[in-house]
C-alpha positions as CSV (number, residue, x, y, z in Angstrom):
1,X,5.0,-6.2,24.7
2,X,5.1,-8.0,21.3
3,X,7.0,-11.3,21.2
4,X,8.6,-13.3,18.4
5,X,7.2,-16.8,17.7
6,X,9.4,-19.6,16.4
7,X,8.7,-18.8,12.8
8,X,10.2,-15.3,13.1
9,X,6.8,-13.5,13.0
10,X,5.9,-10.7,15.4
11,X,3.0,-11.8,17.6
12,X,0.8,-9.1,19.3
13,X,-0.9,-10.0,22.5
14,X,-4.6,-10.6,22.6
15,X,-5.1,-7.7,25.0
16,X,-4.0,-5.2,22.3
17,X,-6.8,-6.3,20.0
18,X,-9.3,-6.2,22.9
19,X,-8.2,-2.7,23.8
20,X,-8.5,-1.5,20.2
21,X,-12.0,-3.0,19.8
22,X,-13.1,-1.6,23.1
23,X,-12.0,1.9,22.0
24,X,-13.9,1.5,18.7
25,X,-17.0,0.3,20.6
26,X,-16.8,3.2,23.0
27,X,-16.4,5.8,20.2
28,X,-19.3,4.2,18.3
29,X,-21.6,4.2,21.3
30,X,-20.7,7.8,22.1
31,X,-21.5,8.7,18.5
32,X,-24.9,7.0,18.7
33,X,-25.8,8.8,21.9
34,X,-24.5,12.3,21.3
35,X,-24.9,13.0,17.6
36,X,-28.1,13.6,15.7
37,X,-26.7,13.8,12.2
38,X,-27.9,10.8,10.2
39,X,-24.6,10.2,8.5
40,X,-22.7,10.4,11.8
41,X,-25.1,7.8,13.2
42,X,-24.4,5.5,10.3
43,X,-20.7,5.9,10.8
44,X,-21.1,5.1,14.5
45,X,-22.9,1.9,13.7
46,X,-20.1,1.0,11.3
47,X,-17.5,1.5,14.1
48,X,-19.5,-0.8,16.4
49,X,-19.6,-3.5,13.7
50,X,-15.8,-3.1,13.1
51,X,-15.2,-3.5,16.8
52,X,-17.0,-6.8,16.7
53,X,-15.1,-7.9,13.6
54,X,-11.8,-7.2,15.3
55,X,-12.9,-9.4,18.2
56,X,-13.9,-12.2,15.9
57,X,-10.6,-12.2,14.1
58,X,-8.5,-11.9,17.2
59,X,-10.2,-14.7,19.1
60,X,-10.2,-16.9,16.0
61,X,-6.4,-16.3,15.6
62,X,-5.5,-17.0,19.2
63,X,-7.6,-20.3,19.4
64,X,-5.4,-23.4,19.5
65,X,-5.5,-24.6,16.8
66,X,-6.5,-21.4,14.8
67,X,-10.1,-21.8,13.6
68,X,-11.4,-20.3,10.4
69,X,-15.0,-19.9,11.5
70,X,-14.2,-16.5,13.0
71,X,-12.8,-15.4,9.6
72,X,-16.0,-16.6,7.8
73,X,-18.2,-14.7,10.3
74,X,-16.2,-11.5,9.6
75,X,-16.5,-12.0,5.9
76,X,-20.3,-12.2,6.1
77,X,-20.4,-9.4,8.6
78,X,-18.4,-7.1,6.3
79,X,-20.9,-8.0,3.5
80,X,-23.8,-7.2,5.7
81,X,-22.3,-3.9,6.9
82,X,-21.8,-2.9,3.2
83,X,-25.5,-3.7,2.5
84,X,-26.5,-1.8,5.6
85,X,-24.5,1.3,4.6
86,X,-26.0,1.2,1.1
87,X,-29.6,1.1,2.4
88,X,-28.8,3.6,5.1
89,X,-27.4,6.1,2.7
90,X,-30.4,5.6,0.4
91,X,-32.7,6.4,3.3
92,X,-30.7,9.4,4.2
93,X,-31.0,10.7,0.6
94,X,-34.7,10.2,0.6
95,X,-35.1,12.0,4.0
96,X,-33.0,14.9,2.7
97,X,-35.1,15.3,-0.4
98,X,-38.3,15.3,1.7
99,X,-37.2,17.5,4.6
100,X,-34.1,19.4,3.4
101,X,-32.1,18.2,6.4
102,X,-30.5,15.1,7.7
103,X,-30.9,16.0,11.4
104,X,-32.8,13.1,12.9
105,X,-34.6,15.4,15.4
106,X,-36.2,17.3,12.5
107,X,-37.4,14.3,10.5
108,X,-41.0,14.5,11.5
109,X,-42.6,13.8,8.1
110,X,-41.7,10.1,8.4
111,X,-44.1,9.5,11.3
112,X,-47.2,7.5,10.4
């Protein structure tokens, strides 16, 4: 149950953030295991990265005193995820142009 701290701000317990990030991690892993569409795989990886970011921010916030290194890690993680999404979408477009599909089971022309 949320509590009020002395400065009249609502404080969520750490377990709420852990439950949220665990749910995102589970959904992301399920998407990686069960789906074969390249865009869905990319979205699943993004969910896993966001679950890690939520953990970094939550644990940085609940440290005593609050530390900013968790926020810095999340900032660079978001930048890296944006670069990963850009490169991933570019690869998906090239694969679609070569094969006419983005189903990863049917991408056999990329084998060396």
